N, C-alpha and C positions, 0 to 999 in steps of 0.2 A: 254626764259631763266627763267622768273618768273614762268611760268607754270611748267617747269621741276623741279624748286625748290619746288613748292607746292606738286608735285607728289612724290618727294623724301622724303619730310617731312611726307607726308601721309603714304608712304610705311614703313618708319622707325617706325612711331607710331603704325602701324598695327602689326609690328613684335615685338614690345616691350613686349607683354605678355610672349613670349618665354624667354626673358631676365629676367622677373620677376620670372618665374618658376625656371630657372637655379639659380638665386640669392637665392631664398628661399631654394631650395632643396640642390643643391651642396654647395652653400655658407654656409648655416646653418649647414650642415653635416661636412664640413671642419672645421668650427669654433668650433664645438663640438667634433671634432676628432672621430666621430661615425656616420656611415651612417644609423644606425637604429634610430637615434635621431629625424629625421624629416620625418614623414610619407609622402610618395610620393603623397598620396591622398590629404593631406593638402596643399602641394605645388601646386598641380594642382587646388585646390579649390581657393586659393589666386590668382593665375594667371587668373583663369576664371572670378572671380569677377572683377578683374582689367580690363580684356579684354572686358567685358560687359560694364563697366563704360566708357571706352575710345572710344567705337564705337559710334561716334557722327553722327548726321544727320538722325537718325531713332528713333522712339519712343521706350521706354524701352520694351514694349511688343513685338515689332518686333525683337529687339535684342535678347530677350529670345527665340523667335521662331527660329532664325538663330542658336543660340547655341543648342537648343533642337533638331533641325533638324540634326545637325552634330553628336550629342550624340546618336541619334536614327537612324543613317544612316543604310541601310540594311547590308552593309559590317560589321559595328560594331555589329549589332544585331546577325548576324550569328556567329561572333567570340564569343559573349557572351554565345550563346547556347553551343558552343564547350567547353568553360570554365566550364559551369555548369555540362555537362556530364563528362568531364575529372575529375572534383572534386569528383563527385559521384562515378565514377569507381575507381579512385585511392584510396579513403577511404575504399570502400567495399572490394577491392582486398587486401589492407593492413590488414584489420580486419580478412579476411578469411585466410591469411597466404600466399598469392600468391607471394608477394614481397620477403619474406624470402626464400621461396622455389626456386624462380628464382635466387636469389643471391647465394644460396648454389650450384645450378646447374652450374652457371657461374664459381664459384670458383673451382668446380670439373673439369670443362672442360679446363680452362685456368690456366697455372702456373702463379704465382705472377708477374713474369717479363713481361708477355704479357697482363696483365689486362688492362693497360692504352691504349696501341696500339689497343687491341681488342675492347675496348669500342668505340674508335674513328672510327675504320674500320666499326663496326656494324652501327654506326650512319650515316656514309657516305653511306653505302650500302642501308640502309632502306630509308633514305631521297631521295636518287636518284631513288629508286624504286617507292616510293609513291608520290614524287613530293611536299612534304610539310614538312617544318621544324617544324611546330607546332605539327603535328602528331608524328613525330620522338621523339620530346622532351617529349610528353605525355607518349610514350611507354617506353622510356629508362631512363629518369631522376630518377624515383622512384627506379629502379634497381641500377643505378649508386650511388644513395644516400645510399642504403643498402650496396653496396660494400665498400663505403667509411667508413661506420660504422664498417664493419667486418675487414678491413685492416688498419684502422687508418689514412686513407687519408683525406685531406681536402674536405669537401662537396662542397664548391664553386668551387674547382679545378676540381672535377670529373663532376660537372654540366657544367663547361666550356668546357670540352672535348666533351660532348654530343651536346651542342649548336653549337660548331664549326663544328663537323661532320654533324649536321643537315643542316647547311648553305652550305656545300659542295654540297649536293644533290639539295637543293633549287635553287642553282645557275646553275646546269648543267642538271637536269632532263628534259626529253622531255615533261613530263606532268605537270611541274611546271607552275603556273600562271605567274611567272616572265619571264620564257623562252618564253612562248606563247606571252605575251604582248610585250617583247623586239623585237622578230622577226617580229611580225605583224607591229609594229610602224616603224621599220627600213627597212621593205621590203626585208628580206632575209629568206632563208630556215633554219629550225631548225638544220638540219644536218651540214650545213655550220657554223652556229653560234656555234654549239657544238665543232667542230674541232678547231675553233679559240679560244673559251673559255677555252677548256681543255689545250691548249698550254700556256695559261696565268696562270691558277690556279693549274695545276698539280705539278709544282715545289713546291708550297706552301704546298700542301697536303703531298708530299713525305718528305719534310723537317720536318713538324710537326710529321709525323709518326715516323721518326728517333728520334726526340726529346722524344716522348713518350716511345719508346723502350729503350732509354738510361735511362730515368727517372725511367722506370719500373724495372730496375735491382736492385733498392733499395726497391721495394715493396715486403713485406713478406706476403704471403697468410696465413690465420689462420692454425694452426697445425691440428685442428680438424674441420671438416665440417659436419653439420648435414645430416642425411639421407634425400634424396630428395623425396618428394611426387609429382610424375609427374602430378597427376590430378590437384594439386594446381598451377602447372606451366601453365596448359592448357589455362587460360584466356589470358596470355601474348603471348602464341604461336598463338592463334586465332587472337589476335589483330595484330600481325606482319604479319601473312599470309594473312588475309583479306585486310590489308592496302596495302601490296605489290601487291595484286591482283587488286588493283585499286578501291576498295569499298570506298564510301564516308566516311570521317573521323567521321561524326556523327553516321552513321550506324555502323561503327566499334566499337565506344564507347558504343553504346546501346547493341550490341552483347556481348561485354566484360563485361558490367555491369550485364546483365542477367545471363551470365555464372558464374560470380563470386558469385552472389547470390545463384544460384542453388547448386554449389559445397560447398559453405560455410554452407548452411542449411543442406545439406546431411552429412557433416562432423561434424556438431554440433558447428561450429565456432560461429554461431549466429542463432537466430530464425528469423522469418519474421520481427518482430518488431526491432530486433537488426540490421538486414540488413538495414531497413529503417533509423534507427538512424545513422548508419555509413554513409549512403548516405547523410543524412542531414548535418552531420558534414563536409563532404567533400565539399558540396555546400557552406556552410557558410565559409569554408576556402578559397573559391574563391571570397569572397565578396569584398575585397579591390581591387583585380584584375579587377573585373567587374566595380566597381566605377571609378577606374583610367581610364579604357578604354573609358567609357562614357564621363568623364570630358575632356580627351584628344581629343576625337572626336569633342566635342562642341567647345573647344578652337581653334582647327585647322580650324573649319568652320568660326569662327570670323576672324581669321587671313586671310583666303582666301577672305572673304567678304570685308575686309578692304583694300585689294590690296597688302598684304605683300608678297605673293608668286610671283605675277607679278613684284613687285619691284625688288626682288632679281634676277629673271630671266633676266630682262632688264639690271640690273647692270653687271651681269656676261657675257652677250652676247655682250655688247657694245664694249669691247676692245679685241675681239678675233683676234689673228694674227697667221696665219699659222696652219698647221695640228696638231702639238703638242698642241698648244693653244686651238684648237677646241676640241681635245680629253680630255684635262684637264677640259674644260668648261662643256662638256657632263657629266663627272664624278662629277664635283662640283654641277651641276644643280640637278642631280638625288639624290645626297646625301642630299642637302638642302631640296628638296621636301620630302624626306623620314623623315628628322628631323621634318618637319611640319605636316606630315600626319601619321607617325608611321605605314606606310604600304608600303612595297616595290613595290607591284603590282600597287597600286594607284600612287605612285611616278613615276614609269615608264610611266604609262598612262598619267600623267600630263605633263611631259616634253618630252615624246617620239617624238611627231611631231616637236617640236623645235629642238631636237637633230638631227632628220633626215634632217632638213633644214640646220643646221650647218654642218653636215657631207657632204651634197651635195655641199655646197659652198666651203669647204676647202679640198675636196678630201679624206675624211675619208671613208674607206671601210665600207659598211653597216654591214658586219659581225663583224667588229671591234667595230662599234658604238653600236650594239646590245649587244655584250659581255661586253663592258664598262658599259652600262646602267644596265645590270643585276648584274655585279660584284660589282660596287660601291653602288648600292641600297642594296644589301645583306650586304655589309660592314656596311653601316649606320644602317640598321635594327638590325644588330647583337650587336651594341655597345650602342644603346640608351636604358637607363634603363626603359623607359616607352613603349617600343615595346612589342608586344604580346609574342614573343619568350622568352625574358629575364624575363618578368613578370610571364609567365607560369612556366619556369624553377625554378625561385626563389620561387614561391608559392609551387611547388611540393617538392622542397628541403628544404623548411623552412629557407631560407637565404635571404639577401637583394640582389636585382638585381644588385646593384653597386658592391657588393662583388664578383660577377662572372666576371665582365668586365676584371680585370687584367689577368684572366686565359683564355681569348679567343685567344689562340695562332694562330689557323687557320685563323679566320677572319682578324686579323692584318697582318699575313703573306700574305694572299690573297690580301690585300690592297697594300702591298709593291710590290708584283709581278705585280699588275695592273699598278702601277706607273712606274715600270721598263719597262713594255710593251709599255708605252707611250714614255718614254725618251730614252730607249736603243734599243728597237726592233721595233720602229714605222714603219720604212721602210720595214723590213723583214715581219712583220705580215700583212702589207697591201698587200704585193704581194703574200702571201701564199695562197694555194688553200684550 
């Protein structure tokens, strides 16, 4: 008993940096009635300093090594290169006129009442085709922001439409990292997991589509739309086509960046130095996003080292009773792991073996456990303001990540449907083929 008490205390202490972060960021923002008042990077800096200070039992230099190892983890670094390329591409495309041309083309093709539903459907299709929510957000959020400016819509609202659709595909795509990881850890086929998963989330997607169609009846497209220069639309067309073809997102961004530069120089939008200046501004615009990602990675490494994640996993699995309890525990575990890692693939990898053991002991179909892992991890990833997707969308749309959260209709609907699949349709989904 004494040993358990010590472990519980140690685990709670290891988790406390997360509470410090939430207290500084959310508490400070709520107190000031303004989510722009407390920079998220400062909140993470305070929590990181606190996390290093409370990690006892190791010399300061070793604690700094643990923190730095988390901040410089290969997964974090790959994400940072994507951020840098995305910033350079977005800024050079904007300066060249690609975003304005693409917005004008969209307004020509879609009547005002279908713009919202069209954006959501495009995000769903693209993310399902390319298997990455980040790539979808990079491609569509600048266009969505331009549409918001042309139609008078709220920028956080249209950004939320794209983020929601991006997570639809991230959850279901056969080439998504989360799908691959969930099926591998649970020992089921992707096609079986897809059928189970689609039965859970499709009602949410249809509901949200109807909501956007109804809301779209009040959207008025501009009376006059500029003539579209199709060559200036080309970088985004190439981005979408190559991404759907399965080309790596970094290669896609490099191709789009080069194409934007060539077209911009040919049309006189900028010269070579102007193009470089635009790229530099775009990269600098990603600086807070890069810093936040590194601070979050380092902080989570300290929490993991201190036993915080193991503590929560043990606490949640200790009182499992019955199949519904097991399914809820699987969802809760992967959500907590995602809150701590800010990466849904890593979260599934972390708790996947535990989820498989729980599923085996309580008779949960492997297809169901894989679907729950993927769905709840995507839910958590969509709503954390320090996740790569919201940070990227917020940076590209020039808004606060917290400002987007209330407009994430699809992720929240997806979460409700996942809970209904546990409480209402548990027996039926377990027997379905």
